[in-house]
C-alpha positions in Angstrom: -14.6 20.3 -81.9 -11.8 18.1 -83.0 -10.7 18.0 -86.7 -12.2 14.5 -87.3 -15.5 15.6 -85.8 -15.6 18.8 -87.8 -14.8 16.9 -91.0 -17.6 14.4 -90.2 -20.1 17.3 -89.6 -19.3 18.7 -93.0 -19.6 15.3 -94.6 -22.9 14.9 -92.8 -24.2 18.1 -94.4 -23.3 17.0 -97.9 -24.7 13.5 -97.2 -28.0 15.1 -95.9 -28.4 17.3 -99.0 -28.1 14.2 -101.2 -31.2 12.9 -99.4 -32.9 16.2 -100.0 -32.4 15.7 -103.8 -33.7 12.1 -103.5 -36.7 13.2 -101.5 -37.5 16.0 -104.0 -37.2 13.6 -107.0 -39.4 11.0 -105.2 -42.2 13.4 -104.6 -42.0 14.9 -108.1 -42.4 11.4 -109.5 -44.9 9.9 -107.1 -46.7 12.9 -105.5 -47.6 13.1 -101.8 -48.2 15.4 -98.9 -45.3 17.7 -99.8 -47.2 19.2 -102.8 -50.2 19.8 -100.6 -48.0 21.7 -98.1 -46.3 23.8 -100.8 -49.1 24.4 -103.3 -51.4 26.6 -101.3 -54.7 28.2 -102.6 -56.3 29.8 -99.6 -55.5 33.0 -97.7 -52.7 33.1 -95.1 -55.1 33.6 -92.1 -57.0 30.4 -92.9 -54.0 28.4 -92.0 -53.7 29.8 -88.5 -54.6 26.6 -86.9 -53.2 23.5 -85.1 -51.9 20.4 -86.9 -51.1 20.3 -90.6 -52.2 23.9 -91.1 -49.1 25.0 -89.1 -46.9 23.8 -91.9 -49.0 25.6 -94.5 -48.9 28.8 -92.4 -45.1 28.6 -92.2 -44.8 27.9 -96.0 -47.2 30.6 -97.1 -44.7 33.5 -97.4 -42.3 31.3 -99.4 -45.0 29.9 -101.8 -47.6 32.6 -102.2 -45.5 35.7 -101.7 -42.0 34.8 -102.8 -43.3 32.1 -105.2 -40.3 29.9 -104.6 -40.2 26.7 -106.6 -40.9 23.3 -105.2 -37.2 22.3 -105.0 -36.5 25.3 -102.7 -38.9 24.0 -100.2 -37.0 20.8 -99.9 -33.7 22.7 -99.5 -35.3 24.8 -96.7 -36.7 21.9 -94.8 -33.6 19.8 -95.3 -31.5 22.5 -93.7 -33.9 22.5 -90.8 -33.6 18.8 -90.6 -29.8 18.9 -90.8 -29.7 21.4 -88.0 -31.7 19.1 -85.8 -29.4 16.1 -86.6 -26.3 18.3 -86.0 -27.7 19.4 -82.6 -28.3 15.8 -81.6 -24.8 14.8 -82.9 -23.1 17.4 -80.8 -25.0 16.3 -77.7 -24.2 12.6 -78.4 -20.5 13.4 -78.6 -20.5 14.9 -75.1 -23.0 12.3 -73.8 -21.3 9.1 -75.0 -17.7 10.4 -75.1 -16.4 7.9 -77.7 -12.9 6.9 -76.8 -12.1 4.3 -79.4 -12.3 3.9 -83.2 -15.1 1.4 -82.8 -17.3 3.6 -80.6 -16.7 6.6 -82.8 -17.6 4.6 -85.9 -20.8 3.3 -84.3 -21.8 6.8 -83.4 -21.2 8.1 -86.9 -23.2 5.1 -88.2 -26.2 6.1 -86.2 -26.1 9.5 -87.8 -25.9 8.1 -91.3 -29.1 6.1 -91.2 -30.9 6.7 -94.4 -34.4 6.8 -92.9 -33.6 9.7 -90.6 -32.1 11.8 -93.4 -34.9 11.1 -95.9 -37.7 12.1 -93.6 -35.9 15.2 -92.2 -35.5 16.4 -95.8 -39.1 16.5 -97.0 -41.5 19.4 -97.0 -43.8 18.6 -94.0 -44.0 18.0 -90.3 -41.1 15.7 -89.8 -38.1 18.1 -89.9 -39.8 20.6 -87.5 -41.1 17.8 -85.2 -37.7 16.2 -85.0 -36.1 19.5 -84.2 -38.6 20.2 -81.5 -38.2 16.8 -79.9 -34.4 17.1 -80.1 -34.5 20.5 -78.3 -36.9 19.3 -75.6 -35.1 16.0 -74.7 -31.6 17.6 -74.8 -32.7 20.6 -72.7 -34.5 18.4 -70.2 -31.5 16.1 -69.9 -29.3 19.1 -69.2 -31.8 20.6 -66.8 -32.3 23.7 -68.9 -36.0 24.0 -68.5 -36.4 27.8 -69.2 -34.2 28.1 -72.3 -35.6 29.2 -75.7 -35.0 25.8 -77.2 -37.0 24.0 -74.6 -39.9 26.4 -74.5 -40.1 27.0 -78.3 -39.6 23.3 -79.0 -42.5 22.5 -76.7 -44.8 25.1 -78.4 -43.8 23.9 -81.8 -44.4 20.3 -81.0 -47.8 21.0 -79.3 -49.0 23.0 -82.3 -47.9 20.5 -85.0 -48.4 17.2 -83.3 -50.2 17.4 -79.9 -50.4 13.6 -79.5 -46.5 13.3 -79.8 -46.2 16.2 -77.3 -48.5 14.2 -75.0 -46.3 11.0 -75.3 -43.2 13.1 -74.6 -44.9 14.8 -71.6 -45.9 11.5 -70.1 -42.3 10.2 -70.5 -40.8 13.3 -68.8 -43.5 13.3 -66.1 -42.8 9.7 -65.1 -39.1 10.4 -65.1 -39.5 13.4 -62.9 -41.9 11.8 -60.4 -39.5 8.8 -59.9 -36.5 11.0 -59.5 -35.1 10.5 -56.0 -33.5 14.0 -56.0 -36.8 15.8 -56.1 -38.8 16.5 -52.9 -42.3 15.2 -52.5 -43.9 18.7 -52.8 -42.0 19.3 -56.0 -43.2 16.0 -57.4 -46.8 16.8 -56.5 -46.7 20.2 -58.1 -45.1 18.9 -61.3 -47.5 15.8 -61.3 -50.6 18.0 -61.1 -49.3 20.4 -63.8 -48.4 17.5 -66.1 -51.8 15.9 -65.6 -53.6 19.2 -66.5 -51.4 19.6 -69.6 -52.0 16.0 -70.6 -55.7 16.5 -70.4 -55.4 19.6 -72.6 -53.2 17.7 -75.1 -55.7 14.9 -75.2 -58.6 17.2 -76.1 -56.4 18.9 -78.7 -55.6 15.5 -80.3 -59.2 14.3 -80.2 -60.4 17.6 -81.8 -57.9 17.1 -84.7 -59.3 13.6 -85.1 -62.8 15.0 -85.0 -63.9 12.5 -82.3 -66.0 12.8 -79.2 -63.3 12.9 -76.3 -65.7 11.3 -73.9 -66.8 8.4 -76.2 -63.9 6.1 -75.4 -65.7 3.0 -76.9 -66.0 4.8 -80.3 -62.4 6.0 -80.2 -61.2 2.4 -79.7 -63.5 1.2 -82.5 -62.1 3.9 -84.8 -58.6 2.6 -84.1 -59.7 -0.8 -85.5 -61.1 0.9 -88.5 -57.9 2.7 -89.0 -55.9 -0.6 -88.9 -58.2 -2.1 -91.5 -58.2 1.0 -93.7 -54.5 0.5 -94.5 -55.5 -2.7 -96.5 -55.6 -0.4 -99.5 -51.9 0.4 -99.1 -49.3 -1.7 -101.0 -47.3 -2.3 -97.9 -50.2 -3.4 -95.6 -49.3 -5.3 -92.4 -52.1 -7.3 -90.7 -51.5 -5.6 -87.3 -55.0 -6.3 -86.2 -54.2 -10.1 -86.0 -50.9 -9.5 -84.2 -50.3 -9.6 -80.4 -48.7 -6.5 -78.7 -45.1 -7.8 -79.0 -45.5 -8.6 -82.7 -47.0 -5.2 -83.3 -44.2 -3.4 -81.5 -41.6 -5.4 -83.5 -43.3 -4.7 -86.8 -43.5 -1.0 -86.1 -39.9 -0.6 -85.1 -38.0 -3.2 -87.1 -39.8 -3.9 -90.3 -39.4 -4.0 -93.2 -36.9 -6.8 -93.1 -35.5 -8.5 -96.1 -38.6 -10.8 -96.7 -40.7 -7.6 -97.0 -38.4 -6.1 -99.7 -39.9 -5.4 -103.1 -38.0 -2.3 -104.2 -34.5 -0.8 -103.7 -35.9 1.5 -101.0 -37.3 -1.6 -99.2 -33.9 -3.3 -99.3 -32.1 -0.3 -98.0 -34.6 0.0 -95.1 -34.3 -3.7 -94.4 -30.5 -3.5 -94.1 -30.8 -0.5 -91.8 -33.4 -2.3 -89.6 -31.3 -5.5 -89.5 -28.2 -3.6 -88.2 -30.3 -1.5 -85.8 -31.8 -4.8 -84.5 -28.4 -6.2 -83.8 -27.3 -3.1 -82.0 -30.5 -3.2 -79.8 -30.0 -6.9 -79.1 -26.4 -6.3 -78.0 -27.5 -3.4 -75.7 -30.3 -5.5 -74.1 -28.0 -8.5 -73.5 -25.3 -6.2 -72.0 -27.8 -4.5 -69.8 -29.2 -7.8 -68.5 -25.7 -9.1 -67.7 -24.3 -5.9 -66.2 -27.5 -4.3 -64.9 -26.0 -3.6 -61.5 -23.2 -1.5 -63.0 -25.2 0.3 -65.7 -26.9 3.5 -64.8 -29.8 4.8 -66.8 -29.7 8.5 -66.5 -32.3 11.1 -67.4 -31.7 11.0 -71.1 -31.9 7.2 -71.2 -35.0 7.1 -69.0 -36.9 9.7 -71.1 -35.9 8.1 -74.3 -36.9 4.6 -73.3 -40.3 5.8 -72.0 -40.9 7.9 -75.1 -40.1 4.8 -77.3 -42.5 2.7 -75.2 -45.4 5.1 -75.0 -45.2 6.1 -78.6 -45.0 2.5 -79.8 -48.0 1.4 -77.7 -50.1 4.2 -79.2 -49.0 3.9 -82.9 -49.6 0.1 -83.0 -53.3 0.9 -82.3 -53.5 3.2 -85.4 -51.0 2.2 -88.1 -50.7 -1.0 -90.2 -48.5 0.0 -93.1 -44.7 -0.3 -93.6 -44.6 3.1 -95.2 -46.1 4.8 -92.2 -43.9 2.7 -89.8 -40.6 4.1 -91.3 -42.0 7.6 -91.2 -43.2 7.4 -87.7 -40.4 5.7 -85.8 -37.8 8.3 -86.9 -39.2 10.6 -84.2 -37.8 8.5 -81.4 -35.5 5.9 -82.9 -32.3 8.0 -83.1 -32.6 8.8 -79.4 -33.0 5.2 -78.6 -29.9 4.3 -80.6 -27.9 6.8 -78.7 -29.1 5.2 -75.4 -28.1 1.8 -76.7 -24.6 3.1 -77.6 -24.3 4.7 -74.2 -25.2 1.4 -72.4 -22.5 -0.4 -74.4 -20.0 2.3 -73.8 -20.6 2.2 -70.0 -19.5 -1.4 -69.9 -16.5 -0.8 -72.1 -15.3 2.0 -69.9 -15.8 0.0 -66.7 -13.9 -3.0 -68.1 -11.1 -0.7 -69.2 -10.8 0.9 -65.7 -10.7 -2.6 -64.1 
């Protein structure tokens, strides 16, 4: 790694640990799920389950045996989160290959987004889920299907958030099926296997929600109740009255400045505004140069993961606080794809 890249990596670690302190202070002052994950009262075996209990099972030795303080939990999870960010940064360097000060600066900007660092520093599912997704997408893009990172990342994601594993599986399956380099028998085998896994993940998700998997009407109705239940939140968004496009925009690009009530809101609004400009630029460039721009495996999986995830989450969530927490699972990958699209045109124009 070049000196500049190594220096940025060290700065990134320091920057990330600052957010660990911010997250720790925030949860000490306001409370939240982090205390529930760290302050355990049951036996270790009772947490051997799927979903939230996985985090409690992992935390048990640190809390109930070693009796580490609350701040140590944030340090532990922030290091996991940083490792995931660092893995993605290393991949992005080789994927985008920034060749100018502007492209290097834009790439570094993506990895300094506050929302990503905050949620990968908290005690909870986010750091582990982000690490799992990073391992899966990178390994799949590099065709490393049998590596430890790919397999363990898949197991970790399935156990913690089976519905997100389902979204990512759908994205990978569609990419694989429409891959021209695969033979028809290969596509059929993979398609059947992906369908079977999808059914299993669906049943796991519905079981966690304590719903009847065959009562689709009730599940759809419960989605409406979920949207209305967020009215009690201070940052409620009336998603139930929005169309699909308004919902997708609200999920991924709000809060904006008109929504800002606190310093945190303003910081997130500034981040969303800049991200929106970057996406708009990538979309315009792709429309103009679509014949020259190639969407490779990483870009295809990332775009599908963004689309599938967004279409699901807009059915369940209607709160700005949940939005910023949810989108960090796929937004960094989408930003890297946007930079790669912009970079392709720059390289082609330079060669011409």
